[in-house]
C-alpha positions, 0 to 999 in steps of 0.5 A: 366676558372673554375666557379661554382654554384652561381658565377656571370657573367656580360656582356657588355649589362648589363645582370647579370647571375648566374652560374647554377650547375657544368657541362657545355659545352666547353667554355660556362656556363649554367646559370640563368639570374637574373638581367638586367640594366634598360636601356634594361629591365623594369619590371612591378613587384614591387619587381624587382627594384634594385638600388645603386646610379645611377645604376638601375637593374631589377630582372627577375621573373618566365619566364620573362628572357626566354621571354626577351632573346627570343625577344632581345638576342637569342644568350644567348639561346644555343641549347644543343645537348645532350638535343636537346633543348635550355638552357640559357648559356653564352659563355666565349667570352661574359663575361665582368666581373666575381663576386666571392661570397667569394671575395665579402664577404671579400670586404664587411667585410673589409669596414671601414664604415659598414652599418646596413646590413653588420653589421647584416651579421657580427653578423650572421656569428659570431653566426654560426661560434662560437665554430665551425670548420666552419670559416668566410672564408668558406662563400660567398654572393650572390644576392643583397649583391654580386652585391652591390645594396642591400637595407638596409630596405628590402634586405635579407642576402644571404650566400654561404657555401663551402665544403661538410662536413662544410655544414653538420657542419653548418646545425647542428649548425643552428639546435641548434640555432633554438632550443634555446629560446635565439637565435636571429636566428630562423627557417624561417618556425617556427610557431613563425616566420612571413615568409611563401611563397605562394605555387603554386605547385598543388601536394604540399599543404601549410602544406606539404610545410612548414613541408619540409622547416622547417626541411631543416635549410638553411632558417632562420630569424635574429632579428636585434636589431639595425634596429628592423627588421627581416632579412631573412637569406639563406645559399646556399651549394656549392661544393668545387673545389675538389668535382666538376666534369664536367659531360658534355659529348657531346656524351651523348644523353638525350631524353624525355620519357614522364611524370611519377608519382611514389612512391619510396624509397630514396636510396641516398641523399648525393647530395640533398643539392647542385644545381642541387639536386640529389637523387637516388631512388628505384621505389615502385609503378608507378602511371603513365608513363613508368614502370621502375624497376631499380634505377632512379635518380631524378635531381631537378633544383628547389630550392623548392625541395632541401634537400626535402627528406632524405635517406630511406624515402618514397617519391612521385615524379612527373615530366619529365622522361628522358633516358640518353644514352652513349656508355657504359650505359643507365639510367633513370632520373626524371628531375624537372625544368622549363617546361610547367607543372612547377607547377605539378612537385613534390617531397615530403615525403609521 
C-alpha cells in the first residue's frame, strides 16, 4: 500500500486522518488526526462543526487530537523506535477506507448538478491553468472538499498540486495573477485583502509573518461573482510518485540534543515547498545550544514555516536540535513540530 502527503484515511470508529509526509514505518502511516464523527467527539470550538446531511463531524484544533487519542484510542499513538517517542499513526489493518485528492476532484468536477463552491473551484482551476503546462489533472482537493462535507457559504477551496516542476510553474502563474489589477484571484496576504491569521509565535511578529506569507504565493483569495464572497484558496504542493523515497530506517536512532537558536545561511531549499519542509543551512552564529559547525538540516512539520526562506538568504531559526545516527553517518537537524515550546519555535529571514 502506497500513500502520500494529504491522502486521507478513514477508520471504523469514525476517525479521519491525513497522511503526513512520505516516510513511514512498515505497515503503518504517520498522520495528523483531522476529524472525528460527532458520535465519538464533540468540540467546544465554534469552528469545528462539519456536516453533510445526517453526517456530522468535528475538526480537531491544536492539541485536541492528542488529548482525545490518549484518553480514548491510544492504539493510534505508536511508539516510534527511531525517535523514542509516540507519534500519531495508523496501521494498515485499521484502515477502512482511503480517499484520494485527485479522484475526489475528478468526482466533484464530473457532477451533473454543480453547486456554487464546485463552480468556483472550476473557475479557479481554469484561471491558473490557462496558457500553462499545468493541467486540471495535476490537481486534487483536500479538507472539506475531499470529504464532501463543505459549507457553501464558509468553506475554502483547498487544492493539492502534484509534480515538482509543475508546482514551480503554478507559483509563477499565481505571481502574475496577483500582480494583475483585473485578476479575480489575489494574494491572501496582500494589503487589499481582508484575511490575516492571528499570529501566536513569540519570535515572529505580525509584520514579519505577513511579509513571509505574502511572498509564498500558495495562499490566495478568489472573488466569486456568483455568491459575492471572497473564498480562500490554498495550493498544497505534493511530491509525485517518482520523487518519493521512503527514508524510514529502523536502524537509525534520533536523539534530542537540546534547544538551539542560531543565525544561518540557507544552502538548499528545493524541498521547502513540501511537507515536511526541509532546508539545508550553514550555521553562522550559535546564540544558544550546541556549537555545531557543519551543515544542519531544518525539518519543519509546521505549515507556517513552509516556503519560509529561499536559497542564499540569512535566517534566524529556533527549535529542538536532534542528532541522527545511522551505521554510516551522523548529522544534526533542527526540527520544528508539535512540542511543549511550540510557539517559541521560529524560522524567519533576517
